[in-house]
Each structure stands twice: as structure tokens, then as C-alpha cells.
MIVEX-578055 format. One record per residue (C-alpha): x, y, z; residue number from 1; residue in one letter. Coordinates in nm, 4 decimals. Layout:
<nodes>
<node><x>X</x><y>Y</y><z>Z</z><num>NUM</num><residuo>a</residuo></node>
...
</nodes>
This chain:
<nodes>
<node><x>-0.8125</x><y>7.0168</y><z>4.2224</z><num>1</num><residuo>m</residuo></node>
<node><x>-0.9713</x><y>6.7606</y><z>4.4788</z><num>2</num><residuo>t</residuo></node>
<node><x>-1.1018</x><y>6.5170</y><z>4.4179</z><num>3</num><residuo>p</residuo></node>
<node><x>-1.4341</x><y>6.5269</y><z>4.4536</z><num>4</num><residuo>a</residuo></node>
<node><x>-1.4209</x><y>6.8321</y><z>4.1912</z><num>5</num><residuo>q</residuo></node>
<node><x>-1.2684</x><y>6.6443</y><z>3.9653</z><num>6</num><residuo>r</residuo></node>
<node><x>-1.5245</x><y>6.3834</y><z>3.9726</z><num>7</num><residuo>t</residuo></node>
<node><x>-1.7864</x><y>6.6631</y><z>3.9170</z><num>8</num><residuo>t</residuo></node>
<node><x>-1.5787</x><y>6.7778</y><z>3.6327</z><num>9</num><residuo>v</residuo></node>
<node><x>-1.5567</x><y>6.4401</y><z>3.4813</z><num>10</num><residuo>s</residuo></node>
<node><x>-1.9585</x><y>6.3592</y><z>3.5383</z><num>11</num><residuo>f</residuo></node>
<node><x>-2.0159</x><y>6.7184</y><z>3.3994</z><num>12</num><residuo>l</residuo></node>
<node><x>-1.8114</x><y>6.6298</y><z>3.0588</z><num>13</num><residuo>d</residuo></node>
<node><x>-2.0108</x><y>6.2850</y><z>3.0102</z><num>14</num><residuo>l</residuo></node>
<node><x>-2.3615</x><y>6.4544</y><z>3.0668</z><num>15</num><residuo>a</residuo></node>
<node><x>-2.2903</x><y>6.6912</y><z>2.7871</z><num>16</num><residuo>l</residuo></node>
<node><x>-2.1105</x><y>6.4576</y><z>2.5545</z><num>17</num><residuo>i</residuo></node>
<node><x>-2.4583</x><y>6.2539</y><z>2.6423</z><num>18</num><residuo>m</residuo></node>
<node><x>-2.6572</x><y>6.5058</y><z>2.5687</z><num>19</num><residuo>t</residuo></node>
<node><x>-2.4850</x><y>6.6153</y><z>2.2110</z><num>20</num><residuo>g</residuo></node>
<node><x>-2.5345</x><y>6.2376</y><z>2.1192</z><num>21</num><residuo>v</residuo></node>
<node><x>-2.8916</x><y>6.2671</y><z>2.2048</z><num>22</num><residuo>m</residuo></node>
<node><x>-2.9185</x><y>6.6217</y><z>2.0157</z><num>23</num><residuo>a</residuo></node>
<node><x>-2.7445</x><y>6.4604</y><z>1.7163</z><num>24</num><residuo>l</residuo></node>
<node><x>-2.9889</x><y>6.1443</y><z>1.7349</z><num>25</num><residuo>i</residuo></node>
<node><x>-3.2972</x><y>6.3762</y><z>1.7916</z><num>26</num><residuo>a</residuo></node>
<node><x>-3.1968</x><y>6.6183</y><z>1.4213</z><num>27</num><residuo>s</residuo></node>
<node><x>-3.1700</x><y>6.2863</y><z>1.2227</z><num>28</num><residuo>v</residuo></node>
<node><x>-3.5028</x><y>6.1895</y><z>1.2759</z><num>29</num><residuo>g</residuo></node>
<node><x>-3.6430</x><y>5.9807</y><z>0.9368</z><num>30</num><residuo>n</residuo></node>
<node><x>-3.3425</x><y>6.0402</y><z>0.7688</z><num>31</num><residuo>r</residuo></node>
<node><x>-3.1540</x><y>5.7703</y><z>0.8719</z><num>32</num><residuo>h</residuo></node>
<node><x>-3.0190</x><y>5.5970</y><z>0.4971</z><num>33</num><residuo>p</residuo></node>
<node><x>-2.9231</x><y>5.9581</y><z>0.3853</z><num>34</num><residuo>a</residuo></node>
<node><x>-2.6854</x><y>6.0045</y><z>0.6747</z><num>35</num><residuo>v</residuo></node>
<node><x>-2.5413</x><y>5.7306</y><z>0.6601</z><num>36</num><residuo>a</residuo></node>
<node><x>-2.4549</x><y>5.8008</y><z>0.3240</z><num>37</num><residuo>e</residuo></node>
<node><x>-2.3239</x><y>6.0478</y><z>0.3831</z><num>38</num><residuo>a</residuo></node>
<node><x>-2.1120</x><y>5.9176</y><z>0.6628</z><num>39</num><residuo>l</residuo></node>
<node><x>-2.0788</x><y>5.6696</y><z>0.4110</z><num>40</num><residuo>a</residuo></node>
<node><x>-1.9156</x><y>5.9392</y><z>0.2161</z><num>41</num><residuo>d</residuo></node>
<node><x>-1.6937</x><y>6.1217</y><z>0.4041</z><num>42</num><residuo>s</residuo></node>
<node><x>-1.5152</x><y>5.7735</y><z>0.5733</z><num>43</num><residuo>f</residuo></node>
<node><x>-1.4855</x><y>5.6480</y><z>0.2462</z><num>44</num><residuo>g</residuo></node>
<node><x>-1.7122</x><y>5.3487</y><z>0.0887</z><num>45</num><residuo>t</residuo></node>
<node><x>-1.6892</x><y>4.9796</y><z>0.1324</z><num>46</num><residuo>q</residuo></node>
<node><x>-1.8728</x><y>4.7768</y><z>-0.0789</z><num>47</num><residuo>q</residuo></node>
<node><x>-2.0303</x><y>4.4622</y><z>0.0122</z><num>48</num><residuo>q</residuo></node>
<node><x>-1.8601</x><y>4.1299</y><z>-0.0819</z><num>49</num><residuo>a</residuo></node>
<node><x>-2.0765</x><y>3.9179</y><z>-0.3189</z><num>50</num><residuo>t</residuo></node>
<node><x>-2.1667</x><y>3.5742</y><z>-0.1650</z><num>51</num><residuo>t</residuo></node>
<node><x>-2.3278</x><y>3.2741</y><z>-0.3287</z><num>52</num><residuo>r</residuo></node>
<node><x>-2.4167</x><y>2.9182</y><z>-0.1571</z><num>53</num><residuo>r</residuo></node>
<node><x>-2.3758</x><y>2.6295</y><z>-0.3631</z><num>54</num><residuo>i</residuo></node>
<node><x>-2.5223</x><y>2.2999</y><z>-0.2357</z><num>55</num><residuo>d</residuo></node>
<node><x>-2.3794</x><y>1.9969</y><z>-0.4606</z><num>56</num><residuo>l</residuo></node>
<node><x>-2.5042</x><y>1.5792</y><z>-0.3552</z><num>57</num><residuo>p</residuo></node>
<node><x>-2.2781</x><y>1.3861</y><z>-0.1926</z><num>58</num><residuo>l</residuo></node>
<node><x>-2.3918</x><y>1.1193</y><z>-0.4090</z><num>59</num><residuo>a</residuo></node>
<node><x>-2.2761</x><y>1.2935</y><z>-0.7042</z><num>60</num><residuo>q</residuo></node>
<node><x>-1.9172</x><y>1.4263</y><z>-0.5368</z><num>61</num><residuo>l</residuo></node>
<node><x>-1.8287</x><y>1.1398</y><z>-0.3992</z><num>62</num><residuo>f</residuo></node>
<node><x>-1.8088</x><y>0.7413</y><z>-0.4360</z><num>63</num><residuo>e</residuo></node>
<node><x>-2.0660</x><y>0.5308</y><z>-0.1704</z><num>64</num><residuo>p</residuo></node>
<node><x>-1.8757</x><y>0.5595</y><z>0.1243</z><num>65</num><residuo>h</residuo></node>
<node><x>-1.5544</x><y>0.6902</y><z>0.0156</z><num>66</num><residuo>e</residuo></node>
<node><x>-1.3647</x><y>1.0098</y><z>-0.0080</z><num>67</num><residuo>a</residuo></node>
<node><x>-1.2918</x><y>0.9530</y><z>-0.3818</z><num>68</num><residuo>r</residuo></node>
<node><x>-1.4511</x><y>1.2352</y><z>-0.5992</z><num>69</num><residuo>l</residuo></node>
<node><x>-1.6436</x><y>1.1037</y><z>-0.9314</z><num>70</num><residuo>t</residuo></node>
<node><x>-1.5187</x><y>1.2184</y><z>-1.2677</z><num>71</num><residuo>p</residuo></node>
<node><x>-1.8101</x><y>1.4225</y><z>-1.2461</z><num>72</num><residuo>q</residuo></node>
<node><x>-1.7720</x><y>1.5651</y><z>-0.8783</z><num>73</num><residuo>g</residuo></node>
<node><x>-1.3749</x><y>1.6467</y><z>-0.9985</z><num>74</num><residuo>t</residuo></node>
<node><x>-1.5235</x><y>1.8087</y><z>-1.3264</z><num>75</num><residuo>a</residuo></node>
<node><x>-1.7689</x><y>2.0606</y><z>-1.1304</z><num>76</num><residuo>r</residuo></node>
<node><x>-1.5497</x><y>2.1649</y><z>-0.8500</z><num>77</num><residuo>l</residuo></node>
<node><x>-1.2827</x><y>2.2708</y><z>-1.1113</z><num>78</num><residuo>a</residuo></node>
<node><x>-1.5559</x><y>2.4639</y><z>-1.2928</z><num>79</num><residuo>a</residuo></node>
<node><x>-1.6032</x><y>2.6145</y><z>-1.0015</z><num>80</num><residuo>l</residuo></node>
<node><x>-1.2593</x><y>2.6979</y><z>-0.9034</z><num>81</num><residuo>g</residuo></node>
<node><x>-1.1646</x><y>2.8294</y><z>-1.2831</z><num>82</num><residuo>q</residuo></node>
<node><x>-1.4817</x><y>3.0769</y><z>-1.2294</z><num>83</num><residuo>k</residuo></node>
<node><x>-1.3985</x><y>3.1559</y><z>-0.8423</z><num>84</num><residuo>a</residuo></node>
<node><x>-1.0163</x><y>3.2277</y><z>-0.8174</z><num>85</num><residuo>d</residuo></node>
<node><x>-1.0185</x><y>3.5669</y><z>-0.6419</z><num>86</num><residuo>l</residuo></node>
<node><x>-1.2871</x><y>3.4112</y><z>-0.4029</z><num>87</num><residuo>a</residuo></node>
<node><x>-1.3388</x><y>3.2956</y><z>-0.0655</z><num>88</num><residuo>e</residuo></node>
<node><x>-1.4804</x><y>2.9570</y><z>-0.0460</z><num>89</num><residuo>i</residuo></node>
<node><x>-1.6147</x><y>2.7840</y><z>0.2531</z><num>90</num><residuo>g</residuo></node>
<node><x>-1.6618</x><y>2.3931</y><z>0.2575</z><num>91</num><residuo>i</residuo></node>
<node><x>-1.8903</x><y>2.2992</y><z>0.4960</z><num>92</num><residuo>k</residuo></node>
<node><x>-1.9058</x><y>1.8706</y><z>0.4267</z><num>93</num><residuo>v</residuo></node>
<node><x>-2.1659</x><y>1.6614</y><z>0.6485</z><num>94</num><residuo>p</residuo></node>
<node><x>-2.0587</x><y>1.4435</y><z>0.9113</z><num>95</num><residuo>v</residuo></node>
<node><x>-2.2629</x><y>1.1485</y><z>0.8357</z><num>96</num><residuo>v</residuo></node>
<node><x>-2.2319</x><y>0.7962</y><z>0.9415</z><num>97</num><residuo>a</residuo></node>
<node><x>-2.1844</x><y>0.5344</y><z>0.6550</z><num>98</num><residuo>a</residuo></node>
<node><x>-2.4906</x><y>0.3438</y><z>0.5416</z><num>99</num><residuo>g</residuo></node>
<node><x>-2.2351</x><y>0.0523</y><z>0.4409</z><num>100</num><residuo>g</residuo></node>
<node><x>-1.9027</x><y>-0.0569</y><z>0.5110</z><num>101</num><residuo>a</residuo></node>
<node><x>-1.6662</x><y>0.2134</y><z>0.4970</z><num>102</num><residuo>s</residuo></node>
<node><x>-1.2889</x><y>0.1584</y><z>0.6059</z><num>103</num><residuo>r</residuo></node>
<node><x>-1.3195</x><y>0.5239</y><z>0.8070</z><num>104</num><residuo>l</residuo></node>
<node><x>-1.5498</x><y>0.6299</y><z>1.0362</z><num>105</num><residuo>d</residuo></node>
<node><x>-1.7976</x><y>0.9188</y><z>0.9988</z><num>106</num><residuo>r</residuo></node>
<node><x>-1.5507</x><y>1.1744</y><z>1.1137</z><num>107</num><residuo>w</residuo></node>
<node><x>-1.2680</x><y>1.0831</y><z>0.9133</z><num>108</num><residuo>e</residuo></node>
<node><x>-1.4999</x><y>1.0388</y><z>0.5927</z><num>109</num><residuo>l</residuo></node>
<node><x>-1.5882</x><y>1.4103</y><z>0.6396</z><num>110</num><residuo>a</residuo></node>
<node><x>-1.2283</x><y>1.4701</y><z>0.6826</z><num>111</num><residuo>a</residuo></node>
<node><x>-1.1010</x><y>1.3096</y><z>0.3897</z><num>112</num><residuo>a</residuo></node>
<node><x>-1.4132</x><y>1.4366</y><z>0.1374</z><num>113</num><residuo>r</residuo></node>
<node><x>-1.3354</x><y>1.8064</y><z>0.2384</z><num>114</num><residuo>t</residuo></node>
<node><x>-0.9352</x><y>1.7528</y><z>0.1828</z><num>115</num><residuo>a</residuo></node>
<node><x>-1.0156</x><y>1.6149</y><z>-0.1573</z><num>116</num><residuo>a</residuo></node>
<node><x>-1.2500</x><y>1.9183</y><z>-0.2121</z><num>117</num><residuo>i</residuo></node>
<node><x>-0.9596</x><y>2.1590</y><z>-0.1376</z><num>118</num><residuo>m</residuo></node>
<node><x>-0.7348</x><y>1.9448</y><z>-0.3392</z><num>119</num><residuo>r</residuo></node>
<node><x>-0.9317</x><y>2.0121</y><z>-0.6787</z><num>120</num><residuo>v</residuo></node>
<node><x>-0.9815</x><y>2.3533</y><z>-0.5667</z><num>121</num><residuo>l</residuo></node>
<node><x>-0.5786</x><y>2.4641</y><z>-0.4683</z><num>122</num><residuo>s</residuo></node>
<node><x>-0.5126</x><y>2.2507</y><z>-0.8626</z><num>123</num><residuo>d</residuo></node>
<node><x>-0.7478</x><y>2.5250</y><z>-0.9786</z><num>124</num><residuo>q</residuo></node>
<node><x>-0.5473</x><y>2.8300</y><z>-0.8342</z><num>125</num><residuo>g</residuo></node>
<node><x>-0.7694</x><y>2.8954</y><z>-0.5711</z><num>126</num><residuo>i</residuo></node>
<node><x>-0.5185</x><y>2.9816</y><z>-0.2637</z><num>127</num><residuo>a</residuo></node>
<node><x>-0.4847</x><y>2.7073</y><z>0.0792</z><num>128</num><residuo>d</residuo></node>
<node><x>-0.5906</x><y>3.0667</y><z>0.2987</z><num>129</num><residuo>n</residuo></node>
<node><x>-0.8889</x><y>3.1492</y><z>0.0603</z><num>130</num><residuo>a</residuo></node>
<node><x>-1.0504</x><y>2.8017</y><z>0.1717</z><num>131</num><residuo>m</residuo></node>
<node><x>-1.2473</x><y>2.7505</y><z>0.4826</z><num>132</num><residuo>l</residuo></node>
<node><x>-1.3263</x><y>2.4398</y><z>0.6115</z><num>133</num><residuo>p</residuo></node>
<node><x>-1.6303</x><y>2.3836</y><z>0.8612</z><num>134</num><residuo>d</residuo></node>
<node><x>-1.6552</x><y>2.0424</y><z>1.0284</z><num>135</num><residuo>l</residuo></node>
<node><x>-1.8348</x><y>2.1730</y><z>1.3302</z><num>136</num><residuo>a</residuo></node>
<node><x>-2.1630</x><y>2.0598</y><z>1.2195</z><num>137</num><residuo>r</residuo></node>
<node><x>-2.2562</x><y>1.7055</y><z>1.2243</z><num>138</num><residuo>p</residuo></node>
<node><x>-2.5554</x><y>1.6061</y><z>1.0198</z><num>139</num><residuo>g</residuo></node>
<node><x>-2.7958</x><y>1.2805</y><z>1.1547</z><num>140</num><residuo>s</residuo></node>
<node><x>-2.7620</x><y>1.1377</y><z>0.8427</z><num>141</num><residuo>g</residuo></node>
<node><x>-3.1157</x><y>1.0971</y><z>0.7287</z><num>142</num><residuo>s</residuo></node>
<node><x>-3.2054</x><y>1.4952</y><z>0.7167</z><num>143</num><residuo>d</residuo></node>
<node><x>-3.1692</x><y>1.5881</y><z>0.3061</z><num>144</num><residuo>a</residuo></node>
<node><x>-2.9765</x><y>1.9254</y><z>0.4114</z><num>145</num><residuo>p</residuo></node>
<node><x>-2.6832</x><y>1.7112</y><z>0.5594</z><num>146</num><residuo>a</residuo></node>
<node><x>-2.6495</x><y>1.4692</y><z>0.2025</z><num>147</num><residuo>r</residuo></node>
<node><x>-2.5437</x><y>1.7859</y><z>0.0734</z><num>148</num><residuo>n</residuo></node>
<node><x>-2.1922</x><y>1.9807</y><z>0.0381</z><num>149</num><residuo>v</residuo></node>
<node><x>-2.2290</x><y>2.3651</y><z>0.1053</z><num>150</num><residuo>t</residuo></node>
<node><x>-1.9797</x><y>2.5601</y><z>-0.0583</z><num>151</num><residuo>l</residuo></node>
<node><x>-2.0220</x><y>2.9164</y><z>0.0034</z><num>152</num><residuo>t</residuo></node>
<node><x>-1.8240</x><y>3.1821</y><z>-0.2564</z><num>153</num><residuo>v</residuo></node>
<node><x>-1.7905</x><y>3.4940</y><z>-0.1407</z><num>154</num><residuo>r</residuo></node>
<node><x>-1.6445</x><y>3.7036</y><z>-0.3851</z><num>155</num><residuo>m</residuo></node>
<node><x>-1.4182</x><y>4.0095</y><z>-0.3062</z><num>156</num><residuo>p</residuo></node>
<node><x>-1.6157</x><y>4.3717</y><z>-0.3647</z><num>157</num><residuo>p</residuo></node>
<node><x>-1.4617</x><y>4.4926</y><z>-0.7148</z><num>158</num><residuo>a</residuo></node>
<node><x>-1.1675</x><y>4.6701</y><z>-0.7340</z><num>159</num><residuo>l</residuo></node>
<node><x>-1.2315</x><y>5.0501</y><z>-0.8911</z><num>160</num><residuo>d</residuo></node>
</nodes>
């Protein structure tokens, strides 16, 4: 077979595959959910993980301008850790400018606060690889969302 003939056969194969895909798409019509469900049944179903977002005010969790947790903050995080022992927890601590005298700059403070949260969760049985710290989005320090620690709790799907 010459190179020109191989190219022609390859092109015809591709055209036939594309025609079959287009026919399959056209035959589905408006039954997309039913087709998707049938395909999921064929390949096994995977349930969606449940995700919950929790915003906790910095002022309630930490002492002013410090990375030390308040007793109330420790209790709230410990309670969350007890409920989410199989969860994956995303931890987003805002990087805000310290309003007063602080021994740490804003990045060090955010990192130390993240470590304090992770320590409490670890003490409650959350695995180290299940905690996902996020310091990538610094806050301006004046907007309200920047004054909250955001915890994203992702529970795995129920096992059958």
C-alpha cells in the first residue's frame, strides 16, 4: 500500500468514526439525562461528595494580632474536627495587615494561624493529608470576607 493510499484509508476511517458519533448525538435528542444515567449504570455510579463551607470570624478564633487560638476558637475547631473525621478540609486563612503591634508580618501571621488550626484538627483525628491549607489569596484587610477563616469540609460519598 502506498503512502497516499494509507492516508486515504486513515481519512475514511476518521470520517466514518465522526459520522457514527454524529449519528449517536442526533439519536439522543432531548434525552440527555436518561442517556447519562444509562452510561453511569453501565460503568458504575460514583456518588458526589458533600461539600459544606464554614466561615468563622478571625476575632472569635484568635487573640488580636496573634496566632494563639482563643478558648472559644479551640472549642469550635475541636467540635468541627470531631464531626469531620473522614472529611477533607480546606483551610483558607486570610492574609491581612496587622492593625496594631504584632511580632509577625501578615504572611507569617496567616501561616501561623493556619498551623494552629491544623494542630487542633489533627488532635481531633483529622489526617494530615486531609487538610488543605490555602494562603494564595491575600485579603485587603478592610473587606468583611477577609476577616473570616473559611473552612471547606468535603465529606466523601457514603460507602455501600
